[in-house]
Residue, then its C-alpha position, 0 to 999 in steps of 0.5 A: m536473531f540478527e543473523i537472519f539479515s545476513y541473507s541478502f534477500m532478507l536484508r532487501a526485504l527488510i529495507v523495502g518493507i520498512l520504507v513501503s510500510l512508512c509510505a503506506a502509513l503516511i498516505g493511509i491516514s488521509l485516504v482512510l479519513r477521506k473514505h478512499s481506503m479501498l483505492g489501494d485494494g483496487l490498484s493492487h488488483t490492477a498491479f497484479s494484472a500488469f505484473a502477469i501480462a509483463t511476465v507473459f510477454g517477457w517485459t520488466p514487471l516493475w516498470f510496466a506495472l507502475p505506469i499502468t497502475i498510475l494511469i488506472s488510479f487517475f481513471i478511478l478518480r475520474l470515475g469517482r466524480n461521475r454521478k452515475i458511478n460512485g467511487d466504491a463502484a468504480i473501484a469494484l468494477l476495475s478490481a474485478s476486471a483487472l484480476a480477471i485479465g491477469t488470471f486469463a493472461i496467465s492461464i493462456s500463456k504457454g511455455v511460461n512458468i509463473d508462480l501465481n501465489s507469489y503474485l497473490f500473496g507475495s514472496i520475499m525472494s522476489t525483492s531486488w536492489g532495484d526495489v530498494v532504490g525505488a522504495s528509497v526515492l518514494t520515501g524521500i518524496v513522501i517525507l518531503l511532501y508531509l514536511f512542506a505540505f502537512h497543513r494543506i494535507f490536514a485541511i484537505t483530509f477533514d474539509e475539502n470544500f474549505a481547502k478549496s475556498i482558501g485556494i488549495k488545489t485539491g485536485i493536484y493533491d488527489i493526483i499526488f496521492a494516487v501516484i504515491c498509492s500506486a507506487v506503494v502498491v507496486l513496490g509492496m506487492r512483491l512482499l505482501g502480494s496483491l490480495l494483502i498489500s492494501s492492509l498496509i494502508i488500512f490497519p496501521t491507520l485504524s490502530a493509530m486512530s484508536l489511540a491518538k487524539t490529534f491528526k499529527g499524533a495519529t500520523i506519527l503513531s501510524v508510521i510506528i505501528s506500520v514499521l514495527a508490524f512489518i519487522i515483527g511479521l517478517i521475523i516471525s515468517f522467517f522462523i516459522a516458514t509462513p508467508t510474509g504477507a499473511t504474517v504481517v497482516l496478522v500482526n497488524l490485526a493483533i495490534f488493531l485488536i489490542t488497541k480496541l481493548s478498553f483498558f488499554r485505551e484508558v491506560w494510553 
């Protein structure tokens, strides 16, 4: 079985997938508990549009999509504070618009061969060593953030007003999480696609929350579940020739359903 990682593209996919899964699980706990879990879904559609436009014009997709997605994440946060447009509505508005722009750009392009499925559902062949470097840097930043600001993240997650009252600058942490979420989406989209990447943020967190009784326990368990689900999904997709993104999501779904079984929860 380990021979499959002798292929360069599989090794790159494994490294990027593990690192992105780890980052997604760490930020997923806070986003889900704060009811911001759909942020990843909105940013994935934005990244799809940015990737499509960059491909049409011959630009480097990754370095064009990343700043655009970060800017849109700030815009979503700003709209979310608008009393006339709540957070969910803002995400839905931008998601639909971005997906339409990306599809429109691809449809009117001439002389450009674009595989739409690779953007929507991912392709392990598309990962590069540049993605490995980017994912490594991102993982280092996220781990340092949690090591040095875990208690602040805990306070912000469960009681933002209390966090503000003790001097924690919650706005800065909102920006940090938006940037990290944008990077996770852009890097992970190559593997899982724009339609499935948000599952890395949501599924492991929900599974971990079904088992763990503390925030720290849920965070650690979420990382373990996320990484294992990706590795299992990647291996299965290779042997039975199925899309990597869909397979990883189905493995996450299976784990989530198992954690919901009453007898399993009692044993745990």
